[in-house]
N, C-alpha and C positions, 0 to 999 in steps of 0.2 A: 435222436431221442428214441428210446424203446419203451414199450409198455411192459411192466413187470407183472406177469400173470394176467389172468382174465378177470373181468368184473364178476361180482357175485350174481347169482341167479336172480331173476326178477321176482318181485313179490307175487304170490298166487292171487288169482282173481277171487274177489270176495263176492259172495252171493248177495242178493238184495236184502235177504233177511238179516245177514250178518252186518250189512251196512247200517240197517236201522238200529241194531243193538249196539254197534260200536261207533255211533255218531260222535260221541264225546272223546273217543280215543285220539291221541296225537298221531299225525302222519309220520311214516318212517322217513328218516333222512335219506338224501340221494346217495347212491353208491360212490365211494371214493376211488379215483383212478390214480395210482401211483406211477410216477414217471422217473426215469433215470437219465441224467445229463452226463455226457462224456465230452472231454476236451481233446483237441487234435493232438496235443503233445503226449497224451497217454498212449497214442498209437504210433508214436515216432514221427508225426508230421510237424511241419513248421507252423508256428503261430503267425498271424498277419502282422507285418511290420508297418509302423506308422511314422511318417516323416512330417515334421512341423516346418512351416515356411515363415520366415520373418518378413514383415512388410518392407523392410529396407532392401531385401533381396529382390522383391518383385518390382520395385521402383527404380532399380539401377538401370542406366541406359545400356542398350545392346551394343557391344563393341563391333567395330568393323576391322577387317584384316587387310593389311597392305604390306607386301614384301616380307611376309612372315612375322610382322610385328603387330602387336595388339594395340589398336588405337581407339580410345573412347571418344565418341562424337560429343562435342560440347555445343551448347546453345549459342555460344559466342561466335561460332564459325560463320553464321549468316548475319549480314547486317545490311542496312539501307543507307544510301546517300541520295539526298533530295536536291533538286535544282530550283526549289521554291521555298517559301516560308509561309507558315500558317499565321493567322492573327495572334499577336503576342499579348493582347489585352482585350478586355471586354469592350472598350471603346472602339478599338480598331475593328473588331468583329461586327459591332453594331453599324459602323460606318459602311463596311462592305455589304452587309445585309440591306441597308437602306438603298444602296446603289443597284444591287442585282438580285435581291430577294433570296439568294442561296449562297452558301459559302462553305468551304472545307474547314472544319474546326480543328481536326487532328488526323494524323496518319501514323500508323505504327506497324512494326513487324511483331507478331505474337511470339513470345519467348519459346524457343525450342522448335519453331516451325518455320515454314517458308510462306506463311499466310499473312497477307496484308489486311489490316482492318482500318477503315476510314470512318470518321464521324462527320456527318453533314448537318449543318444548321440551316433551317429555312424559316422564313417569315410565315406566321400562321394566317394566311390570307383567307382560308376557308377550311371546312372540315375535310372534304374530299381532296386528296393530294397524292402525288406519286413522285418518287425521287429515283433517278437512275445515275449510275456511274458508267460512262462510255469509255472503254479501254481499248488500247491498241498495243501490240508488241512489235509491230513492223512499220512504225512511223506512218500510220493511217493508210497503208495499202489495204488493210482490213481492220475491222473493229467489231466489238460486241458490247451489248448493254447488260449491266448487272442491276437487278432490282434491289434497292435499299430497303431495309426493314425499319419500321418505326420503333424507337426506343421507348418502352413503356414507362410512363411516369416522368417523361422528360419535358413535357410542355409547361411553359410558364405563362401560357395564354398568348403571349406575343410571338413566341418562336417554338419550334419543335425540332427534335433531333432524330436523325435517321442514321443507320449504319450499314455498311456493305463490306464484304470480304472477298478476297481473291487469293488463290494459292499459286505461287510461281513454282513451276516444275523444273527441278534440276535435270541435267547439268546446266550451269549458268555459262553465259558467254565469257570470253576472256576478259573483257572490260566490264563485265557485269550485265545482267539481263535488263534491258531498258523497258520500263513500264510507263506508259503515258495515258493520262485520262483527263476527262472534263466531267462536269456535273450538269444534269438536266432536271429541272423542277417543273412538273406539269400540274396545272390547276385549271378549273373552269374559267378562271380570270385571265389565263394566258400561260405560256411556257417561258421559263427563265433559265439562263445558263450561267455557269461559273467556270472560267477557264484560265485563271491566273493572269488576268489582264491580256488575254490573247495568246499567251505562251504555253498554255496547258500546264497541268501538274506532271512533271517529269521526274522520275526516280530510277535508280539503278539498284538491283539486288545482287550483292556480292557474296562470295564465299572465300573466307580467309585461307591462304595457302597452308 
């Protein structure tokens, strides 16, 4: 932008006597500055180009390349096989809770990921309580504990729900990566375990060929 011409000269200073006689006169308006706007194409330059992106483009999965072929990864490539069953009814769940105070309610593989999510139900023995999932990937040569989080609004006064997550890291073993775990429920009234009647919760994470 360029200023076209200079601004007009400023108004002369008025003496005190003139101020007294011209008190009722209206003040002069402020000087007007004229500006000139030029566009880039007038000088032979390129205008800015704008590209619009569709949401569908942003959400498409990134492809992987193998032997020169374009292969799109699908969520169905990863799946679980479990060597145990969770309670199939409310009555069965209540029975297990009555016996051991804690039980695995469900386990799933989150869609499109290698993350396991487990839901644990515990008897509401007291306000202060802690739930852990103890996992091993090498048949208990080593293990680690995952702290489960309380599920807000899940309490029915008699029981509470907790959830834990664990991400299995590829590449998977030939027969699938073995994940084994049990549950520990700690309260001031005692510590309680759930381990699939002594056989632990065992599952394999596979990748389809």
